[in-house]
C-alpha positions as CSV (number, residue, x, y, z in Angstrom):
1,X,16.9,92.6,-12.8
2,X,20.6,92.3,-13.5
3,X,21.7,90.6,-16.9
4,X,25.1,88.4,-17.2
5,X,26.2,89.3,-20.8
6,X,27.7,85.9,-21.0
7,X,25.5,83.7,-22.9
8,X,25.0,80.4,-22.2
9,X,22.0,77.7,-22.8
10,X,22.2,76.7,-19.5
11,X,21.6,80.0,-17.9
12,X,19.2,81.0,-20.5
13,X,16.7,78.5,-19.2
14,X,17.6,79.8,-15.5
15,X,17.2,83.3,-16.6
16,X,13.5,82.5,-18.4
17,X,12.4,80.4,-15.2
18,X,13.3,83.5,-13.0
19,X,11.2,85.5,-15.1
20,X,8.5,83.5,-15.3
21,X,8.7,83.0,-11.6
22,X,8.3,87.3,-11.3
23,X,5.4,87.0,-13.9
24,X,1.6,86.5,-13.5
25,X,1.1,82.7,-13.7
26,X,-1.7,81.9,-16.0
27,X,-1.3,78.0,-15.1
28,X,1.0,75.7,-13.9
29,X,0.6,73.4,-16.9
30,X,2.1,76.4,-19.2
31,X,5.1,76.5,-17.0
32,X,5.6,72.7,-17.1
33,X,5.1,72.7,-20.8
34,X,7.9,75.5,-21.8
35,X,10.2,74.1,-19.3
36,X,9.8,70.8,-20.9
37,X,10.4,72.1,-24.2
38,X,13.4,74.1,-23.4
39,X,14.9,71.2,-21.3
40,X,14.2,68.6,-24.5
41,X,16.4,71.3,-26.7
42,X,19.4,71.2,-25.1
43,X,19.4,67.1,-25.1
44,X,20.5,64.6,-27.5
45,X,17.9,63.7,-30.2
46,X,17.9,60.0,-29.0
47,X,17.3,61.3,-25.3
48,X,14.6,63.6,-26.4
49,X,12.6,61.4,-28.6
50,X,11.9,59.1,-25.2
51,X,8.4,59.9,-23.9
52,X,8.6,61.1,-20.4
53,X,5.8,60.2,-18.4
54,X,3.6,62.6,-15.9
55,X,4.0,63.1,-12.4
56,X,0.4,61.7,-12.2
57,X,1.4,58.3,-14.2
58,X,3.8,55.8,-12.8
59,X,6.7,54.7,-15.0
60,X,6.4,52.0,-17.3
61,X,8.0,48.8,-16.6
62,X,11.2,47.8,-18.2
63,X,10.6,45.0,-21.0
64,X,11.7,41.6,-19.9
65,X,14.7,39.9,-21.5
66,X,14.1,37.9,-24.2
67,X,13.8,34.3,-23.1
68,X,16.8,32.0,-24.4
69,X,15.1,28.7,-26.0
70,X,17.1,25.9,-25.4
71,X,17.9,24.1,-28.7
72,X,15.5,21.1,-29.4
73,X,16.9,17.6,-29.1
74,X,13.9,16.2,-31.1
75,X,16.0,15.6,-34.1
76,X,18.2,13.1,-32.2
77,X,15.3,11.1,-30.7
78,X,14.1,7.7,-32.2
79,X,10.5,6.9,-31.3
80,X,10.0,3.4,-29.2
81,X,6.9,2.8,-32.0
82,X,3.6,1.6,-31.7
83,X,2.3,-0.6,-28.8
84,X,5.8,-0.2,-27.2
85,X,6.4,0.6,-23.9
86,X,9.4,0.1,-21.4
87,X,10.0,-2.3,-20.2
88,X,9.2,-4.4,-23.4
89,X,9.1,-8.2,-23.3
90,X,10.3,-9.9,-26.7
91,X,9.2,-13.6,-26.8
92,X,10.5,-16.8,-28.5
93,X,13.2,-16.4,-27.3
94,X,12.6,-14.9,-24.1
95,X,14.1,-11.1,-23.7
96,X,13.1,-8.5,-21.5
97,X,14.4,-4.9,-22.8
98,X,14.9,-3.1,-19.3
99,X,15.2,0.4,-20.7
100,X,17.7,2.9,-22.7
101,X,20.0,5.1,-20.7
102,X,19.1,8.2,-22.5
103,X,15.2,8.5,-23.0
104,X,13.4,11.4,-24.8
105,X,10.3,12.7,-26.4
106,X,10.2,13.1,-30.0
107,X,8.9,16.2,-32.0
108,X,5.4,14.1,-32.3
109,X,5.1,14.2,-28.6
110,X,6.1,9.9,-28.4
111,X,8.5,8.4,-25.9
112,X,11.9,7.3,-27.0
113,X,15.6,7.0,-27.1
114,X,18.6,9.4,-27.8
115,X,20.5,8.3,-31.1
116,X,23.6,6.2,-29.7
117,X,21.9,5.3,-26.7
118,X,22.7,2.3,-25.0
119,X,20.4,-0.3,-23.5
120,X,20.2,-3.1,-20.7
121,X,18.3,-6.6,-21.1
122,X,17.2,-9.3,-19.0
123,X,16.8,-13.1,-19.8
124,X,15.1,-15.7,-17.8
125,X,16.9,-18.6,-16.5
126,X,16.4,-22.4,-17.3
127,X,14.8,-21.3,-20.6
128,X,17.7,-23.2,-22.3
129,X,17.1,-26.1,-20.0
130,X,19.0,-28.3,-17.8
131,X,16.8,-26.7,-14.5
132,X,17.4,-29.1,-11.7
133,X,15.0,-30.9,-9.9
134,X,15.7,-31.7,-6.1
135,X,13.1,-34.2,-4.6
136,X,12.4,-35.7,-1.3
137,X,11.3,-39.7,-0.7
138,X,10.5,-41.8,-3.5
139,X,11.1,-41.2,-7.1
140,X,7.6,-42.4,-8.0
141,X,5.7,-40.5,-5.1
142,X,8.1,-37.8,-3.4
143,X,6.8,-35.9,-0.7
144,X,8.5,-32.7,-2.0
145,X,10.0,-31.8,-5.0
146,X,12.0,-28.5,-5.9
147,X,12.1,-26.7,-9.3
148,X,15.5,-24.9,-8.5
149,X,15.7,-21.7,-10.5
150,X,19.1,-20.2,-10.0
151,X,20.3,-17.5,-12.0
152,X,23.3,-19.6,-13.1
153,X,20.7,-21.7,-14.8
154,X,21.3,-21.5,-18.8
155,X,19.5,-18.9,-20.3
156,X,18.0,-18.6,-24.3
157,X,19.3,-16.1,-25.3
158,X,22.7,-17.6,-23.9
159,X,24.8,-14.6,-24.7
160,X,24.4,-10.8,-24.5
161,X,25.4,-10.9,-28.3
162,X,22.6,-13.1,-29.3
163,X,19.8,-11.3,-27.1
164,X,21.2,-8.1,-28.9
165,X,20.3,-9.5,-32.2
166,X,17.1,-10.7,-31.1
167,X,15.7,-7.3,-29.9
168,X,17.1,-5.7,-32.8
169,X,15.1,-7.9,-35.2
170,X,12.0,-7.0,-33.5
171,X,12.3,-3.4,-32.7
172,X,14.9,-2.3,-35.7
173,X,17.3,-0.1,-33.5
174,X,20.3,1.4,-35.2
175,X,23.6,0.5,-34.9
176,X,25.0,2.8,-32.7
177,X,22.6,1.8,-30.0
178,X,24.2,-1.2,-28.3
179,X,23.3,-3.4,-25.3
180,X,25.9,-2.8,-22.4
181,X,24.2,-5.4,-19.9
182,X,22.2,-8.8,-20.0
183,X,21.3,-10.0,-16.6
184,X,19.4,-12.9,-15.2
185,X,15.4,-12.6,-13.9
186,X,15.8,-13.5,-10.1
187,X,12.7,-15.0,-8.7
188,X,12.0,-13.8,-5.2
189,X,8.1,-15.0,-4.9
190,X,6.4,-17.7,-6.7
191,X,3.0,-19.3,-6.9
192,X,1.5,-22.5,-8.6
193,X,-1.5,-21.6,-10.8
194,X,-3.4,-25.1,-10.2
195,X,-1.9,-25.7,-6.6
196,X,-2.0,-24.2,-3.2
197,X,1.9,-24.1,-2.9
198,X,3.3,-20.7,-2.7
199,X,6.3,-19.1,-1.2
200,X,9.5,-16.6,-1.2
201,X,12.9,-17.9,-2.5
202,X,14.0,-19.0,-6.3
203,X,12.8,-22.6,-6.1
204,X,9.2,-23.4,-6.9
205,X,8.2,-26.4,-4.4
206,X,5.3,-29.0,-4.8
207,X,4.3,-30.7,-1.4
208,X,0.7,-30.6,-1.1
209,X,-1.4,-34.0,-2.1
210,X,-2.7,-32.7,-5.2
211,X,0.4,-31.0,-6.2
212,X,2.5,-34.3,-6.1
213,X,-0.6,-37.0,-7.2
214,X,-1.6,-34.7,-9.8
215,X,1.2,-31.7,-10.9
216,X,4.1,-34.1,-10.3
217,X,2.5,-37.4,-11.5
218,X,1.4,-35.9,-14.9
219,X,4.8,-33.9,-15.4
220,X,6.9,-36.9,-14.7
221,X,4.8,-39.8,-16.6
222,X,2.7,-38.0,-18.9
223,X,5.2,-35.0,-20.1
224,X,2.7,-32.3,-19.2
225,X,4.1,-29.1,-18.4
226,X,3.2,-27.4,-14.7
227,X,2.0,-23.5,-14.7
228,X,3.6,-21.4,-12.8
229,X,3.7,-17.5,-11.6
230,X,7.2,-16.1,-11.0
231,X,7.8,-12.6,-9.0
232,X,11.0,-10.8,-9.0
233,X,13.7,-8.6,-10.2
234,X,16.9,-8.3,-12.6
235,X,20.0,-9.7,-10.6
236,X,22.0,-6.6,-11.3
237,X,24.6,-4.7,-9.1
238,X,22.0,-2.4,-8.2
239,X,18.2,-3.7,-7.6
240,X,16.1,-2.1,-10.3
241,X,12.7,-0.5,-9.2
242,X,10.7,-2.8,-11.5
243,X,9.1,-5.5,-9.9
244,X,8.0,-8.4,-12.8
245,X,5.3,-10.7,-13.0
246,X,6.1,-13.7,-15.0
247,X,3.8,-16.6,-16.2
248,X,5.7,-19.6,-17.4
249,X,5.3,-23.4,-18.0
250,X,7.5,-25.8,-16.0
251,X,8.4,-28.3,-19.1
252,X,10.0,-31.8,-18.6
253,X,13.3,-31.8,-19.7
254,X,14.3,-35.6,-18.7
255,X,13.5,-37.4,-15.6
256,X,16.0,-34.9,-13.4
257,X,15.6,-31.5,-15.4
258,X,13.1,-29.3,-16.5
259,X,12.7,-26.4,-19.2
260,X,11.2,-22.9,-18.1
261,X,8.8,-21.6,-20.7
262,X,8.3,-18.0,-20.7
263,X,4.6,-17.2,-21.6
264,X,4.3,-13.7,-20.8
265,X,6.3,-11.0,-18.7
266,X,5.3,-7.5,-17.5
267,X,6.1,-4.8,-15.0
268,X,3.9,-5.0,-12.3
269,X,1.9,-1.7,-11.3
270,X,0.9,-0.5,-7.6
271,X,-2.3,-2.1,-7.5
272,X,-0.7,-5.7,-8.9
273,X,1.7,-5.5,-6.5
274,X,-0.6,-4.5,-3.3
275,X,-2.6,-8.0,-4.7
276,X,0.6,-10.4,-4.3
277,X,1.6,-8.8,-1.4
278,X,-1.5,-9.9,0.4
279,X,-1.3,-13.5,-0.9
280,X,2.4,-13.7,0.1
281,X,1.1,-12.5,3.4
282,X,-1.2,-15.5,3.9
283,X,1.9,-17.7,4.1
284,X,2.6,-19.7,7.5
285,X,5.1,-18.8,9.1
286,X,4.9,-15.4,7.5
287,X,7.5,-14.3,5.4
288,X,9.1,-10.8,4.9
289,X,6.9,-10.2,2.0
290,X,7.0,-6.4,2.4
291,X,10.4,-6.3,1.6
292,X,9.9,-7.9,-1.8
293,X,6.7,-6.0,-3.1
294,X,7.3,-3.0,-1.6
295,X,9.9,-0.5,-3.7
């Protein structure tokens, strides 16, 4: 064997490996161990300390990157409170809190709204009185009586400022959460509770024999209210998804006017919509009830 006089650690490794190749080999394990030890000696300490997997074992996958945890917003979340669910009906005077623009979940897992979030509300026409009554026929025994529930009919609360005050007193909302829109309820379908009349549109109308002889006569002569159910949505630029059922009383407000008194109001679930749609479809001639009750 010819030796090179110039010493180099790399050449030393080659020389040792060449010598080992000519010498009898006791086992492959000894050669691999020797060569690995020499190579480690020439590596930087931080590299040499890294475990080297054997040929029979697959290399371990690299650890996954640490997940970035977003900053929690629960500290800025105000809970709605017990037994409060949106939309929320506030009675006397009657206001429906529709929802907050920014909703969230508190640290305790309760639904709520983000601090400073604005909100919208809905009022009910004719709750301040002066609802117009249109009759056909004689004044005492008319053949038809319309209770006109136009969205322009005065509401109570009458202004957005008054409505905001009512809701704040009930729910104790922070000062930085303000009412930005106050819409009237728009009636799309109605039913009398004690009489068979029902139809689409904004004006509950009595025309049956019991409706006139019992309902109207007691209303006009004895100041007795007439029970009615109203179905509709908020009268906004963009129609809301919620369909509301309102139980109310038509109260006399003089001989030619009425006042709407809200008993309760709620957003309808799918089963309630289906049931009301079935009753609406019984009307002859059949109106387009699906347009009202389908989302």
